[in-house]
C-alpha positions as CSV (number, residue, x, y, z in Angstrom):
1,M,-19.6,-1.4,-9.6
2,N,-19.3,-3.6,-6.5
3,E,-16.1,-3.5,-4.6
4,R,-14.8,-6.7,-3.0
5,L,-12.8,-6.9,0.1
6,P,-9.1,-7.9,-0.4
7,F,-9.2,-11.3,1.4
8,P,-5.7,-12.7,2.0
9,D,-4.6,-15.6,-0.2
10,P,-4.4,-18.7,2.0
11,L,-1.5,-20.0,-0.1
12,L,0.5,-16.9,0.8
13,P,0.3,-16.7,4.6
14,P,1.1,-13.4,6.4
15,E,4.5,-12.9,7.7
16,Q,5.3,-14.3,11.1
17,H,7.2,-12.4,13.7
18,G,8.7,-13.1,17.1
19,A,6.8,-11.7,20.1
20,C,6.4,-11.9,23.8
21,L,2.9,-12.3,25.0
22,L,1.6,-11.4,28.5
23,V,-1.7,-12.3,30.1
24,A,-2.6,-10.6,33.5
25,D,-5.7,-11.9,35.3
26,L,-7.3,-10.8,38.5
27,V,-7.5,-13.4,41.3
28,G,-10.9,-14.0,42.8
29,S,-13.0,-11.8,40.5
30,T,-16.1,-14.0,41.0
31,R,-15.7,-13.6,44.8
32,L,-15.6,-9.9,44.4
33,A,-18.6,-9.9,42.1
34,R,-20.6,-11.8,44.7
35,L,-19.3,-9.6,47.6
36,L,-19.7,-6.1,46.2
37,P,-22.7,-4.2,44.9
38,L,-22.8,-4.4,41.1
39,H,-22.0,-0.7,40.6
40,Q,-19.0,-0.9,42.9
41,Y,-17.7,-4.1,41.2
42,V,-18.0,-2.5,37.8
43,A,-16.2,0.6,38.9
44,L,-13.4,-1.5,40.5
45,M,-13.0,-3.6,37.3
46,T,-13.0,-0.5,35.1
47,E,-10.3,1.2,37.2
48,L,-8.2,-1.9,37.4
49,I,-8.3,-2.6,33.6
50,Q,-7.6,1.1,32.8
51,L,-4.6,1.1,35.2
52,L,-3.2,-2.1,33.7
53,I,-3.6,-1.0,30.2
54,L,-1.8,2.3,30.9
55,H,0.9,0.5,32.9
56,F,1.7,-2.0,30.1
57,E,1.5,0.7,27.4
58,A,4.0,2.7,29.4
59,H,6.4,-0.3,29.1
60,G,6.0,-0.4,25.3
61,A,3.2,-3.0,25.0
62,Q,0.6,-3.3,22.3
63,I,-2.7,-4.1,24.0
64,L,-4.5,-6.9,22.2
65,Q,-7.7,-7.2,24.2
66,H,-9.1,-7.3,27.7
67,Q,-11.8,-9.8,28.8
68,G,-13.6,-8.8,31.9
69,D,-10.8,-9.0,34.5
70,A,-7.9,-10.0,32.2
71,V,-5.6,-8.1,29.9
72,V,-3.6,-9.6,27.0
73,C,-0.7,-7.6,25.4
74,M,2.3,-8.1,23.2
75,W,5.9,-6.9,22.8
76,P,8.4,-7.5,20.0
77,L,10.7,-10.4,20.9
78,E,13.6,-8.1,21.4
79,S,11.6,-6.2,24.1
80,T,11.0,-9.4,26.2
81,G,13.0,-7.9,29.1
82,R,10.5,-4.9,29.2
83,A,7.6,-7.4,29.3
84,V,9.1,-9.2,32.3
85,T,9.6,-6.0,34.2
86,A,6.0,-4.9,33.3
87,G,4.7,-8.2,34.5
88,L,6.5,-8.0,37.9
89,E,5.5,-4.4,38.5
90,S,1.8,-5.0,37.6
91,H,1.4,-6.9,40.9
92,T,2.3,-3.8,42.9
93,R,0.1,-1.6,40.7
94,A,-2.9,-3.8,41.4
95,E,-2.2,-4.0,45.2
96,H,-2.1,-0.2,45.5
97,L,-5.2,0.6,43.6
98,N,-6.9,3.3,45.6
99,L,-10.5,2.3,44.9
100,A,-9.8,-1.2,46.1
101,A,-8.5,0.1,49.4
102,L,-11.5,2.3,49.8
103,L,-13.7,-0.7,49.3
104,G,-11.7,-2.7,51.8
105,Q,-10.3,-5.1,49.2
106,R,-6.8,-6.2,48.3
107,L,-6.3,-7.1,44.7
108,E,-3.9,-9.8,43.5
109,L,-2.9,-10.8,39.9
110,R,-1.7,-13.9,38.1
111,V,0.6,-13.1,35.2
112,G,1.8,-15.4,32.4
113,L,4.5,-14.8,29.8
114,A,5.4,-16.7,26.6
115,V,7.6,-16.1,23.6
116,G,7.5,-17.4,20.0
117,D,6.3,-16.7,16.5
118,V,2.8,-15.1,15.9
119,I,0.8,-13.6,13.1
120,S,-0.9,-10.4,14.1
121,G,-3.2,-8.0,12.4
122,P,-6.5,-6.1,12.6
123,V,-9.6,-8.2,13.2
124,G,-12.9,-6.5,13.8
125,G,-11.2,-3.1,14.3
126,T,-8.7,-4.3,16.9
127,I,-5.3,-5.9,16.7
128,S,-5.2,-9.6,17.4
129,A,-2.4,-12.1,17.5
130,Y,-2.5,-15.8,16.7
131,G,0.0,-18.5,17.5
132,L,1.1,-20.9,20.3
133,P,2.6,-18.1,22.4
134,V,-0.9,-16.6,22.9
135,N,-2.2,-19.9,24.2
136,L,0.8,-20.7,26.3
137,A,0.8,-17.3,28.0
138,R,-2.8,-18.0,29.0
139,R,-1.7,-21.4,30.4
140,M,1.1,-19.8,32.3
141,C,-1.3,-17.3,33.8
142,S,-3.7,-20.0,34.8
143,A,-1.0,-22.0,36.5
144,A,0.4,-19.1,38.4
145,L,-0.3,-18.6,42.1
146,P,-1.7,-15.3,43.3
147,G,1.0,-12.7,43.1
148,E,3.2,-14.9,40.8
149,T,4.5,-14.4,37.3
150,L,5.3,-17.5,35.3
151,A,7.3,-17.7,32.1
152,C,7.5,-20.4,29.4
153,P,10.8,-22.5,29.2
154,N,12.2,-20.5,26.3
155,L,11.7,-17.0,27.7
156,P,14.8,-16.6,29.9
157,R,17.2,-16.6,26.9
158,Y,15.4,-13.4,25.7
159,A,15.6,-11.7,29.1
160,P,19.2,-12.2,30.3
161,A,19.0,-9.4,32.9
162,A,16.0,-11.0,34.7
163,R,16.2,-13.6,37.5
164,F,14.2,-16.8,37.3
165,G,13.5,-19.8,39.5
166,E,12.5,-23.2,38.2
167,R,8.8,-24.1,38.8
168,E,7.2,-27.5,38.4
169,V,3.8,-27.6,36.6
170,S,1.5,-30.4,35.4
171,S,-1.5,-31.0,33.2
172,L,-1.3,-27.8,31.2
173,A,-4.1,-28.2,28.7
174,G,-2.5,-28.4,25.2
175,F,1.0,-28.3,26.7
176,E,1.0,-31.5,28.7
177,E,4.7,-32.1,27.8
178,L,5.8,-29.2,29.9
179,G,6.8,-30.2,33.4
180,L,9.1,-27.3,34.2
181,V,8.6,-23.6,33.6
182,Y,10.1,-20.5,35.3
183,R,8.9,-18.2,38.0
184,V,10.1,-14.7,37.5
185,L,12.0,-13.4,40.5
186,G,12.6,-9.8,41.5
187,P,12.2,-7.3,44.3
188,T,8.5,-7.0,43.8
189,V,7.8,-10.7,44.2
190,Q,10.4,-11.5,46.8
191,S,9.2,-8.8,49.2
192,R,5.7,-10.4,49.2
193,T,6.8,-13.8,50.4
194,G,10.4,-13.8,51.6
195,T,10.8,-17.5,50.7
196,L,10.7,-19.7,47.7
197,L,7.8,-21.9,46.9
198,P,8.0,-25.7,47.2
199,G,9.2,-27.4,44.0
200,M,11.2,-24.4,42.9
201,K,14.9,-24.0,42.5
202,T,16.7,-20.7,42.0
203,G,18.7,-20.3,38.8
């Protein structure tokens, strides 16, 4: 007797749940790939990704995937504050990676955060999430400057203990209506620059 896989009924969609998505991406990975011998580049990427995964998991994240030099992870909506802290601290973690220092390199990240409803579940043996927050977190990451953590407009209400500064953006693919997002502020970020970026207000 042949057994059939229990495909979900499209008329009964899976339950949605609120989540905070984070995308962390290495700045200048192509430059590093051209600069370093291949074995050194692979070793550096492997150590960085392992470090970030352990870092985010320690802050309660569920790792969804990593793509080369980027990590995508998720928290329950009520843990958004932990996600914000993890995003800020990830910059310092990357900067102090021992192998990078041995290779004479200084690593910088871009980090994007977004909140909203998603549907998540196993796909191909790993947990995946689908929904606009996944796409928006990627856009926030792409729009961030090196060393910066950007958050979507709705995120601050779920992380009341964090500090944010307004940040102007433009031409975010798929989210063209967004002109103002938030830069996450904190000791980790402020110690890097000492000043605010143009087009940004504290709040």
